[in-house]
N, C-alpha and C positions, 0 to 999 in steps of 0.2 A: 566688654561689649562685643568685640570681634569674636570672642569665643562663643558667646550666646548665638550670634548670627550664624557662625560656622556650624554649630551643633544643630541649630534649627534647620539649616539647609541640608545637612547630612541626614537628619531624621526624615525630612520630607522626601529626599531622594530614595532612601531605604524603603519607605512606605510605598512610594510610587512604583519602584521596581518590583517589590514583593507582590504587588497587586496584578502584575502582568503575568497571567498564567498562559498556558498553551491552548486553553479552550477545549482540550480533549480531542481535537481533530487529528492528532497524529499519533494516537496510541498512548497518550498520557492524559491524566486527569489534571484539573486545575492545580497549579502549584508544582507541576513537573513530576508528580507521582505516577508510576506506571498504572495504566488502565487495567482493571481486572474484568473478566467477562464470565458469563454463565457457561458452564460446561455443556458441550454438545457439538453437533456438526451443523454448520450454517452455509447456505448457498447465497451467492451474489452474482449479478450479471450486469454487463454494460448495455447501453443502448446499441442496437444494430447499426452498422454503418455500411459503406459501399462494398466492403470485402468480407462481411460477416459480423461476428460479435465475439466477445470474450466472456468467460465466466470463471468463478472461483468456488472451491469447496474448502472451508476453513474448519479445522477441528480445534476445539478449545478443551483443555484438560487442566484441572487445578487452577482455573481462572486465567490461564496463559495460552497463547497461540502455540499449538503443538505441531500441526502440519497444515500445509496449504497445497492444494492441487489447482493449478491454473490451466485453463483450456482455451483453445482457439477454435471457434466454430466457423465453418464456411457459410456462404450465403444460403445454403440449403439447410442450415441448422445442424449439420453433422460435423463432429470433431474432425479437424484436419489430420491427415497422416503425417506425423512429424518426420517420417523418413523422407518426405518430399521437401522438407524445410530444414536443410542442413547447411545453409550458407553457400549453396552452389548456384550456378546460373543454369536456368532451364528455359529453353526457347527464347533466349535473349533477355530474360528477366532474372535478376539476382534475388534469390529467396533467402531471407535471414535465417539463422540457426535458432528457430523458435523453441526447439526442444531444450537447448542449452539455456536460452534466455529465460524460459519459464522456470527452469530448475534454479538458476542463479537468483532470479528475482524472488521466488518463494523462499529460498534460504535466507536472503537478505531481510525479508519481512519477518521471518521467524526470529532471526538473530536480533533484530531491532524491536520486535514485538509491536510492529506498526506497518500499516500499508504505505506510509510516507517514505518511500525509497526512490532512488534515481530511476528515471526512465532510461531506455537503452536505445542509442542512436542506431538507425537502420530498421527499427521496429517501434518507432515512437508512438504511433496511434495504438498499436496492440498493447504495449507496456503501460501506457496511460490508462487504457481500458481495464487492464488487469488490476491496476491500483484501485480504480473505481469499483470493480467487482469485489475486491477484498474489503474495501471500505463499507460497501453495502452489507456484506456478510457480517462484519464486525458490529455494525449498527444493530443487527438482529440479536447479537450476543450480549448486548448491554443490559 
């Protein structure tokens, strides 16, 4: 009798856990399989905020993320000059190294094949918005 109850509980747990998919929101399909996308180049953008907006261009080849270009736009809609954003202090304000951050984040996303990567302290809003931008581009590629 104990064996029957144990087997029943184990079977129930296995079925319950197997039904818990990722929902596809992190670059994976239900069941944990990698998401595949339609080949092409896709654009995504975040909502504007006090200091501008972020955007992404994502290239899909053979169903996978091949390249990502992340951009930071000023309030005028023009891409910032990343030479001004090298982690130095300018006029009493510390500017994060956005050029490094955008390269590192894009590489992490390509490696993981997902927009769901860590944000970067010191540029939290910008890096969150880059994730949103890539997510929107990938939605177009489904």
